[in-house]
PLY file of the C-alpha trace (Angstrom):
ply
format ascii 1.0
element vertex 202
property float x
property float y
property float z
element edge 201
property int vertex1
property int vertex2
end_header
9.29 -13.09 -5.44
8.23 -15.93 -7.71
11.63 -17.50 -8.13
11.91 -21.10 -9.23
14.79 -22.83 -7.52
16.30 -25.66 -9.49
19.45 -27.72 -9.65
20.81 -25.18 -12.18
20.57 -22.47 -9.55
22.82 -24.42 -7.21
25.31 -25.49 -9.87
25.44 -22.49 -12.21
24.32 -19.72 -9.87
21.21 -18.36 -11.60
17.49 -18.27 -10.89
14.52 -17.99 -13.21
11.58 -15.65 -12.77
9.21 -13.48 -14.80
9.85 -9.86 -15.72
6.77 -8.76 -13.76
8.04 -10.46 -10.60
11.44 -8.83 -11.02
9.89 -5.37 -11.48
7.63 -5.89 -8.47
10.56 -7.04 -6.34
12.63 -4.01 -7.34
9.83 -1.50 -6.77
8.78 -3.05 -3.48
12.23 -3.32 -1.92
13.74 -0.05 -3.10
11.25 2.70 -2.30
13.05 6.02 -2.29
11.08 8.62 -0.36
11.41 12.34 -0.89
10.92 14.12 2.43
8.90 17.31 2.28
9.28 18.35 5.92
7.32 21.56 6.18
6.86 21.75 9.96
7.19 19.77 13.19
6.36 16.34 11.68
9.75 16.49 9.98
11.42 15.77 13.34
9.66 12.39 13.48
10.60 11.78 9.85
14.26 12.28 10.78
13.85 9.90 13.72
12.44 7.31 11.33
15.72 7.25 9.42
17.87 6.99 12.56
19.24 3.79 14.06
16.46 3.19 16.59
13.75 2.68 13.97
16.06 1.76 11.07
13.86 2.17 8.01
16.76 0.70 6.00
15.49 -2.77 6.94
12.66 -2.21 4.49
14.78 -0.82 1.65
13.82 2.82 2.21
16.94 4.35 3.68
17.80 6.44 0.65
16.08 9.79 1.12
16.13 11.60 -2.19
16.18 15.38 -2.23
15.23 15.54 -5.88
11.78 14.49 -7.12
13.19 12.95 -10.29
14.77 10.11 -8.29
11.99 9.57 -5.72
9.14 7.06 -5.59
7.28 8.28 -2.49
6.46 11.86 -1.56
6.32 12.23 2.24
4.41 15.43 2.95
4.92 16.22 6.62
3.32 19.36 7.96
1.02 22.23 7.15
0.65 23.15 3.48
-0.51 26.68 2.80
-2.48 27.58 -0.30
0.45 29.58 -1.65
2.68 26.53 -1.30
0.22 24.00 -2.74
1.26 24.63 -6.34
4.92 24.00 -5.36
4.00 20.67 -3.78
1.97 19.77 -6.87
4.88 20.67 -9.14
7.21 18.44 -7.08
4.68 15.61 -7.43
4.44 16.14 -11.20
8.24 15.91 -11.54
8.33 12.46 -9.92
8.55 9.49 -12.33
5.77 6.92 -12.47
4.88 4.87 -10.48
4.71 7.29 -7.56
2.97 7.37 -4.21
2.07 10.06 -1.67
1.92 9.83 2.12
0.15 12.55 4.12
2.10 12.52 7.38
0.31 14.00 10.38
-3.06 15.68 10.83
-1.94 18.95 9.24
-1.14 17.25 5.93
-4.17 14.96 6.20
-6.91 17.42 7.17
-5.41 20.81 8.01
-5.10 19.96 11.70
-5.53 22.82 14.12
-4.98 25.41 11.42
-8.54 26.17 10.26
-7.61 29.22 8.26
-8.33 30.67 4.85
-4.64 30.36 3.99
-4.13 26.67 4.89
-5.10 23.71 2.70
-7.44 21.45 4.64
-5.64 18.32 3.53
-3.29 17.70 0.63
-5.85 15.39 -0.95
-7.47 18.53 -2.33
-4.71 18.76 -4.96
-2.75 15.45 -4.75
-3.81 11.79 -4.90
-2.91 10.47 -1.42
-2.10 6.78 -0.99
-1.65 6.65 2.80
-2.70 8.88 5.67
-0.69 8.83 8.89
-2.54 10.27 11.87
-0.96 11.94 14.88
0.41 15.30 15.89
3.21 14.46 15.31
2.86 10.81 14.27
5.21 8.20 15.63
7.94 6.87 13.30
6.39 3.39 13.57
3.21 4.74 11.96
5.16 6.19 9.04
7.00 2.90 8.58
3.64 1.10 8.60
2.37 3.47 5.88
5.46 2.73 3.77
4.87 -0.99 4.30
1.25 -0.60 3.16
2.56 0.92 -0.07
4.87 -2.09 -0.42
1.81 -4.34 -0.04
0.05 -2.33 -2.72
2.97 -2.87 -5.10
2.87 -6.58 -4.27
-0.83 -6.72 -5.19
-0.32 -4.74 -8.40
1.14 -7.63 -10.39
-0.93 -10.40 -8.83
-2.84 -12.38 -11.46
-6.61 -12.40 -11.39
-8.32 -15.64 -10.40
-8.28 -17.93 -13.41
-10.13 -21.20 -13.85
-7.56 -22.87 -16.13
-9.95 -25.72 -16.96
-10.48 -26.80 -13.37
-13.70 -26.44 -11.46
-13.50 -23.79 -8.76
-16.77 -24.97 -7.23
-18.46 -28.33 -7.43
-21.88 -26.65 -7.66
-23.27 -26.90 -11.21
-24.00 -23.62 -12.92
-27.36 -22.05 -11.98
-28.47 -25.05 -9.92
-29.92 -24.85 -6.44
-27.39 -25.23 -3.66
-27.44 -24.95 0.10
-24.89 -22.60 1.58
-23.20 -23.48 4.87
-23.81 -19.95 6.09
-27.45 -19.51 5.06
-29.30 -21.80 7.46
-32.85 -21.03 8.53
-31.74 -20.48 12.14
-28.95 -18.12 11.13
-25.24 -18.86 11.29
-24.21 -22.18 12.72
-20.99 -24.00 13.36
-19.19 -25.41 10.35
-18.66 -28.75 12.06
-22.42 -29.32 12.48
-23.88 -31.75 9.99
-27.02 -30.62 8.18
-29.00 -32.51 5.65
-29.26 -30.78 2.27
-32.71 -29.50 1.36
-34.73 -31.14 -1.35
-34.59 -29.47 -4.73
-37.90 -28.18 -5.94
-38.77 -28.55 -9.58
-40.66 -25.73 -11.28
0 1
1 2
2 3
3 4
4 5
5 6
6 7
7 8
8 9
9 10
10 11
11 12
12 13
13 14
14 15
15 16
16 17
17 18
18 19
19 20
20 21
21 22
22 23
23 24
24 25
25 26
26 27
27 28
28 29
29 30
30 31
31 32
32 33
33 34
34 35
35 36
36 37
37 38
38 39
39 40
40 41
41 42
42 43
43 44
44 45
45 46
46 47
47 48
48 49
49 50
50 51
51 52
52 53
53 54
54 55
55 56
56 57
57 58
58 59
59 60
60 61
61 62
62 63
63 64
64 65
65 66
66 67
67 68
68 69
69 70
70 71
71 72
72 73
73 74
74 75
75 76
76 77
77 78
78 79
79 80
80 81
81 82
82 83
83 84
84 85
85 86
86 87
87 88
88 89
89 90
90 91
91 92
92 93
93 94
94 95
95 96
96 97
97 98
98 99
99 100
100 101
101 102
102 103
103 104
104 105
105 106
106 107
107 108
108 109
109 110
110 111
111 112
112 113
113 114
114 115
115 116
116 117
117 118
118 119
119 120
120 121
121 122
122 123
123 124
124 125
125 126
126 127
127 128
128 129
129 130
130 131
131 132
132 133
133 134
134 135
135 136
136 137
137 138
138 139
139 140
140 141
141 142
142 143
143 144
144 145
145 146
146 147
147 148
148 149
149 150
150 151
151 152
152 153
153 154
154 155
155 156
156 157
157 158
158 159
159 160
160 161
161 162
162 163
163 164
164 165
165 166
166 167
167 168
168 169
169 170
170 171
171 172
172 173
173 174
174 175
175 176
176 177
177 178
178 179
179 180
180 181
181 182
182 183
183 184
184 185
185 186
186 187
187 188
188 189
189 190
190 191
191 192
192 193
193 194
194 195
195 196
196 197
197 198
198 199
199 200
200 201
């Protein structure tokens, strides 16, 4: 978080930051998943919340059983076509911002159930943010998917590259320049010295 530590923080007990940084910090460190354990992947989801894997270290220990209080929808298992509208309704009831994890091959691509009655992946009716492979996937993989969503939140409020009056490159605009990686002989070591080519005037 972009906190600025100052003497006031030590003496008076407060820190300064921007609202965006505070929102990002709160969203990133308090993801509340809603488990939708439809079949055998739910066993690994329960193991993820147990003491051995301890998902609480990442601020995700609060499993919400209501979509109105959840940030992440963990779809674990086979989704039939008759159930797809229920899953979509649960997703629609979640507040923004919201993320979806397809846990296991059944949720990702239908898995071994190639049938007319099974959805061949929940991405047919939901926007999926992370796919976790495996049958069933290991809890570490699910934790990694949750961490990738945290990284996505971290990138969301990052500022774009700004010049702010300083030169990013010392190459003048639209002038000829010799790239370190575009030698005639192909790539070469960065510590090799090469003479710059002569500029040709048209």
